[in-house]
C-alpha positions, 0 to 999 in steps of 0.5 A: 492496423497500426492504430488498432495495435496502439489502441490495444496497447494503450488499453493494456497499459490502462488496465495494468495501471488500474490493477496496480492502483487497486493492489496498492489501495488494498495493501494500504487498507490491510496496513490499517488493520495492524496495530500501530504498536508493531512499529515500536521497538522494545526500548521505545515501548519501555521508555513510553511506559515509564514516562506514563507512570 
């Protein structure tokens, strides 16, 4: 009986780990969809534009 409980607990841990990895990967995929300029603040953007001109 103790072995069955440990196997069920191990399966639950594996399932939670898989769910966590899947959630993280979907989060990373959503981050790729956003424009990279969102991380620049306005001062950096102004200085980058003035250097190009």
